[in-house]
N, C-alpha and C positions, 0 to 999 in steps of 0.2 A: 388792200382788204379794208373794208370798212370798218367805222369805228364801233359797228352794231355787231359785225360779224365777229369782232374782236372781243365785246362784251360776252357773247356767245359761247366762245371759246372757252374764255377763262370761266364762265359760270359752269361748263361741261368739266372744265379741268376740278374743279371745288366739289363736283357732284363724286366724281369718280375719286377722288382723294377721300372724302367722308366716305362714301360706301367702301374702298378698300380697309379705311380704319375700324368702322363699325365690325366687317365682315371680319375682321382677324380680332378684334374683342369679344363679340359676341355672337358670331355665326351670320351665315346669309341672311337668314330668314328674321332673324331681330334686326338686322341691317336693313332689310327690304323693310318690314313694317315702322322700322324708325323714320326710315328716308319719305314713307307714306305721310307720317304724322303732317298736317296744317297742309297737305299738298292737295287734296280734294276740293276744301274749300278755296282754295286758292285757284284753281282750275273752274269751281263755280263761279269766281269773279271774273275771271278772264274770258271763259267762254258762255256764260249766261247769257247775256244780249246779243251775243250771235246766234245761239241758239235759239232764242226767242223768233227769229224769223219764219217765216211760213215754211221753208223747204232749207234741209242739209244744204243741199246745192248751195243757194243763195248764201248761208250761212258761211259755207268754207271760204265762199269765193270772196269775201268780206275780207279775210286772210292773207290772199294771195300778196298782197303789197307789203303785207306785213312780213312775211316770210322771205320777199324781194329784198326788202331794206336789210337782212340779216344776211343777205347772202345766198340764199337758198333758191330752186328753180321750185315751184310747185303750179299744176294744175288739178282742175276739180272737175270729175265726173259725175252726173247723176243718173245712180241707177236705181231709180225708185221704179217698186214694180209692185205689185199683187197687194196694194195695202201697207207697203213698206216704204217707208221714207227714207233712202240709202244714199249713200255719196262713195265714192274713190278718192282719197287725196294721194294723190303721186308726186312724188316727190324725187327730183332729178338730183341732188347734190345732200351728200349726209356728211355734215361737216363735221360730226363728232368721229367718225373713219380716224382724222387725224392724230387725235387726241389718245381713245383708249386705250392706245399700246403703249403711251407712257408711263398707264397704272397699271400694266401686267395684264390688261383683257384683251381678248383676241377682236372681240366685236362689240359694240357699244350699247347694243339692241338690250341686253336687262338693265343697265343702269340708265339709260335714256328714254328708250323709245315705251320698252314695257310698262316701267314706271309709271309712266305719263298717261299710257292706255289704263292704266289699272287706278290712277289718279280720276279720269273721266267717266270711267265705269263707276264708281265711288260717287260721283260727284252726282251723276245724272244716269238713277238707275235704270230709266226706261230706254238707257239708250245702248247699244250694243257696239263693242270695236273690236277690230282683230287686226292683226299685222300678216298682209297675205305673202309679200314678198321684201327681202330685204338685200339691200347694195353689199353689205358684210357678210353674205352668206352666196355671193355672185351674182345675185340678180342687175340687169341694170337701173334698175331704181328700187324704191321702197315704197309699197302700195299699203295704206292702211286703209278697211271698210268700217264704215260708221253705219248705224242702222237705228231706226227707231218706228214706234207704230205712227203711220200716216193719220 
């Protein structure tokens, strides 16, 4: 396991622990909003330069090496059509499956991917995002769809 993959897993552990603690203290909806505090701004910082590229496919392809460095396998498919710039992000490995159960969660999606997706929506209001399938629910891959006006 690479050092970056270990850091990713440790970061996930911290997220799950914090979400669990906040949920127990204040309820899940307050925990969710608390976890989102500052996250859209971070997404804007992380993704903004990438999303300035002409297409989402070009932008997401620049992220492939970053995901590979943390032990994930990502493919990008351009599905732009009818004046919509759109992309599928396909993840073959879900590193969070191995840690979510440590904190009493059956699936990691709500605490990790759905939170990321919501932060992205808030950071980039013109962009839509959706999780189409999840390994945690038995699919062979996780597929995320993003779209924006062309």
